C-alpha positions as CSV (number, residue, x, y, z in Angstrom):
1,M,31.0,145.2,141.7
2,K,32.4,146.9,144.7
3,K,35.9,146.3,146.1
4,T,36.1,144.8,149.5
5,A,37.3,147.1,152.2
6,N,40.4,146.1,154.1
7,Q,38.5,145.9,157.4
8,D,36.0,143.4,155.8
9,L,38.7,141.0,154.6
10,I,38.9,137.8,156.7
11,R,42.5,137.7,157.9
12,L,44.2,135.6,160.6
13,E,45.9,137.4,163.4
14,P,49.6,136.5,163.7
15,E,48.9,134.2,166.7
16,A,46.1,132.4,164.8
17,F,48.4,132.0,161.8
18,K,51.0,130.3,163.9
19,T,48.5,127.6,165.0
20,A,46.6,127.3,161.7
21,K,46.8,124.1,159.7
22,K,49.6,124.7,157.1
23,T,50.0,123.5,153.6
24,K,52.5,120.7,153.4
25,L,54.9,122.9,151.5
26,R,58.3,124.4,152.5
27,I,60.3,126.9,150.5
28,V,64.1,126.8,150.1
29,L,65.8,130.0,148.8
30,D,69.2,129.1,147.3
31,D,71.5,132.2,147.3
32,L,68.9,134.9,146.6
33,R,70.4,138.3,146.2
34,S,67.4,140.6,146.2
35,L,65.9,141.6,149.6
36,N,62.7,142.6,147.8
37,N,62.4,139.1,146.3
38,I,62.9,137.5,149.7
39,G,60.3,139.8,151.3
40,S,57.8,139.1,148.4
41,I,58.3,135.3,148.9
42,F,57.6,135.6,152.6
43,R,54.4,137.5,151.8
44,T,53.2,134.9,149.3
45,S,54.1,132.1,151.7
46,D,51.9,133.8,154.4
47,A,49.0,134.0,151.9
48,F,49.1,130.3,151.2
49,L,50.0,129.0,154.7
50,V,53.4,127.6,153.8
51,E,55.0,125.6,156.7
52,K,58.5,127.2,156.6
53,I,61.0,129.1,154.6
54,Y,64.7,128.1,154.6
55,L,67.1,130.9,153.8
56,C,70.4,129.5,152.4
57,G,73.8,130.8,151.6
58,I,73.9,134.5,150.7
59,T,70.2,134.9,151.2
60,A,69.6,137.7,153.6
61,Q,67.7,137.2,156.9
62,P,65.1,139.2,158.7
63,P,65.0,141.7,160.2
64,H,66.0,143.9,157.4
65,R,64.3,147.1,156.2
66,D,64.4,146.1,152.6
67,I,62.9,142.6,153.3
68,Q,60.2,144.2,155.5
69,K,59.3,146.6,152.7
70,T,57.8,143.8,150.6
71,A,57.1,141.2,153.4
72,L,54.7,143.6,155.3
73,G,55.2,141.7,158.6
74,S,55.0,138.2,157.1
75,T,58.5,137.5,158.5
76,E,56.8,137.5,161.9
77,T,54.1,134.9,160.8
78,V,55.9,132.5,158.5
79,D,58.4,130.2,160.3
80,W,61.9,130.5,158.8
81,E,65.5,129.2,159.5
82,Y,68.9,130.1,158.1
83,H,71.2,127.4,156.7
84,A,74.7,128.2,155.4
85,H,74.7,125.3,152.9
86,T,71.7,124.5,150.7
87,L,73.0,121.0,149.9
88,S,73.3,119.9,153.5
89,L,69.8,121.2,154.3
90,I,68.3,119.3,151.4
91,K,70.0,116.1,152.6
92,T,68.5,116.7,156.1
93,L,65.0,117.3,154.7
94,Q,65.2,114.1,152.6
95,E,66.2,112.1,155.7
96,E,63.1,113.5,157.3
97,G,61.0,112.2,154.4
98,V,60.4,115.5,152.7
99,I,60.3,115.4,148.9
100,V,62.7,118.1,147.5
101,L,62.0,119.6,144.1
102,G,64.0,122.2,142.3
103,I,62.3,124.8,140.2
104,E,64.5,125.1,137.1
105,Q,64.7,124.6,133.4
106,A,66.4,121.2,133.2
107,E,66.5,117.9,131.2
108,G,63.8,115.6,132.4
109,A,61.9,118.3,134.3
110,I,58.2,117.9,134.7
111,W,56.0,120.8,133.7
112,L,54.3,122.4,136.7
113,Q,50.7,121.8,135.4
114,E,51.5,118.1,135.0
115,F,53.0,117.6,138.5
116,Q,50.6,115.8,140.8
117,P,51.7,116.0,144.5
118,N,50.6,113.5,147.0
119,P,48.7,115.4,149.7
120,Q,50.0,112.9,152.3
121,L,53.6,114.0,151.7
122,T,55.5,117.2,152.5
123,Y,57.3,119.0,149.7
124,A,60.2,121.4,149.8
125,I,60.5,123.6,146.7
126,V,63.9,125.1,145.9
127,F,64.2,128.5,144.2
128,G,67.6,129.7,143.0
129,N,69.7,132.8,142.5
130,E,68.3,135.6,140.3
131,V,71.1,135.2,137.8
132,K,72.4,131.6,138.1
133,G,69.2,129.8,139.1
134,V,69.4,126.7,141.4
135,A,73.0,125.5,141.7
136,Q,73.7,122.3,139.7
137,E,74.9,120.4,142.7
138,V,71.5,121.2,144.4
139,I,69.6,120.1,141.3
140,D,71.6,116.8,141.4
141,Q,70.5,116.2,145.0
142,C,66.8,117.0,144.4
143,D,64.2,114.3,144.1
144,G,63.0,115.9,140.9
145,V,62.7,119.2,139.0
146,I,59.6,121.2,138.1
147,E,59.7,123.6,135.2
148,I,57.3,126.5,134.7
149,P,56.3,126.4,131.0
150,Q,57.0,129.7,129.2
151,F,55.9,130.5,125.7
152,G,57.1,134.1,125.0
153,S,60.5,135.4,123.9
154,K,62.1,135.5,127.3
155,H,63.4,132.4,129.1
156,S,63.0,133.3,132.7
157,L,60.7,134.8,135.3
158,N,61.6,136.9,138.3
159,V,62.2,134.5,141.2
160,A,59.4,136.0,143.3
161,V,57.0,135.7,140.4
162,S,58.1,132.1,139.9
163,A,57.5,131.4,143.6
164,G,54.0,132.9,143.4
165,V,53.1,130.8,140.4
166,V,54.4,127.6,141.9
167,I,53.1,128.1,145.5
168,W,49.6,128.9,144.1
169,E,49.6,125.9,141.9
170,L,50.8,123.5,144.6
171,F,48.5,125.0,147.2
172,N,45.5,124.3,145.0
173,K,46.6,120.7,144.3
174,L,47.5,119.9,147.9
175,K,44.3,121.4,149.3
176,S,41.9,119.9,146.8
């Protein structure tokens, strides 16, 4: 087996990405601290044709050198907006008919592999702060909560890793 050379990979040019049919998936970042995590989530969102990223609260905004280091230009392809208050954004999204789901360990959460999205609907997935997770007031406003099952000795994943797992799983379910 031979690795595929970069020039042989099929990639969308930025202009083509902007007009490509997107996955009915939006990402909400609730007070993320790490610029590298933000950049990584942009890059994953580009890979799976996410509609938009919402940067909320203390979450830094492009352009920033440390975001760009991991985003590798995806801040130029993936649509994004800044909102000072996550809660007001969620209410607005819900008024638009978007289903908002927090990614958190919570009572009544559904495990990721058991969640079956409706491909006719648009979903916004909320990822929280690296230390505190998704704020409780945000969880209270969400339409539901999805939990990533974990079976080892640790009780959390890095937020960028969590985003990669969830985006990949939902991309597969929404595109099938």
